[in-house]
N, C-alpha and C positions, 0 to 999 in steps of 0.2 A: 279825831281820827278822820283821815281823808276818805272820800267816797271811793268805792271800788270802780275801776274802769276795766273794761274787757281788753284782753291782750291784742285782739285784732279788730279792725274796723269791718264794716259790712262788705266792702269790696274784697278785702283779704280773706274773709270767711267764705265768700262766694267762690273765689279762686281755689281755696282749699277744698271746698265741697266738690268742685269740678274735677280736681286732681284725684280725689278719693273715688268718685264715680267712674273715672276713666282708668283706674289702676287695674292692672292685670297681674296675677301672681306669676312668679317665675315658674316656667314649665320646662324642667330638665329633659323630659321625654321629647318635646317638640324641638329643643335644641339639638339633641342627639339625632333626631330624624333629619334635620336640616344639615347637620355636619356630615351625616352619611351621604346625603344627596350631593353635597359639594365635593366630597372626597372620593366618590365612586369612580371606578375605572372608566365608566361611560359618563361624559359630562351631560348635564341636563340640557334639554332642548333650549334653543336660543331664546324663545319667549319666556322660559322659566328661569333663566339665569338672573336677570335683574331683580325680580321679586324675591328669589332665594337670597340674593346678596343683601337686600333690604332687611329681610328677616334676620339674617346673620348679624348685621349691624345692630339691630335691636337687641339680640342676645348678648352681643359684646358690650353694649351700653349697660345692660342690667348686670352683667358679670363684673364690670369695672365698678359699678356702684356698690355691689355686694363686697367686693374686695376692699374698697375704701371704708365702707361702713363697719366692716368687721376687723379693720386694721390689718387685713392680710397683705396689704401693700408694704408692710414692714418686712415681709419675706422677700428676699432678693428676686427669686424666680417669679413670684406673683407680681412684683412691681414691674419687672421687665415685660411680662406678658400683658399687663395692664397698659403700659406705655405703647407696646406694639398694637394693642387693640385700639387705643385712641388714635394712633397714627393711621391705621387702616381705615377707620371710620371717616376720616377727613379726606382721604385720597379720592380724587375724582374717578368716576366709573369709566373704565377704558372703552373705547368704541370698537376696537378690533376684537374679534371673537376669541382669538388665542389669548390675548392680554386679559380679556374679561374673565375667561376661564381660569387663568393663573391667579388673578385677583380674588376670584371666588374661592379658590382652593386655599389661598392665604387666610382669608376670612374664616373658613371652616377649620383650618388647622389651628389658628390662634384661639378660636372659640373652644375647640376641643381641649387644647392644652390648658387654657385658663380654667375651664370647668374642672378638669382633672386636678389641677393644683388646688383650687378652692375646696374641692372634695377632700383631698389629702390633708388640708389644713383644718378640716371640719367646719368650714364656713358654709358648706352645702351638704345636703344628704346625697348619697350616691343615687343616680338615676338608674332605673331598671333597663 
């Protein structure tokens, strides 16, 4: 009988440990707060726009990961929203204030719609 060998070497185990240590659970409440800030009638202050967009990109990345892991991307609407999320995440940040606000609103709208769709598909619990 051959000797047992571990499935990962020490470097891979270290990488895995770091990923586990840095993992943050999905926070639907934080997502909804950020969506509300992005879609509010009054746009956020100029200095708050880029950090809010960065958080929304993070929310979108998690939602896309959830959609893929739960096979929700088999749903046409979820797949379209996931594709839109991926596209928005890669677009460069606009320098002009109006364009940046419009981009922020697209991020917020897409995050909200994908969250709602994943909730409807029972991939997520409804956030309060």
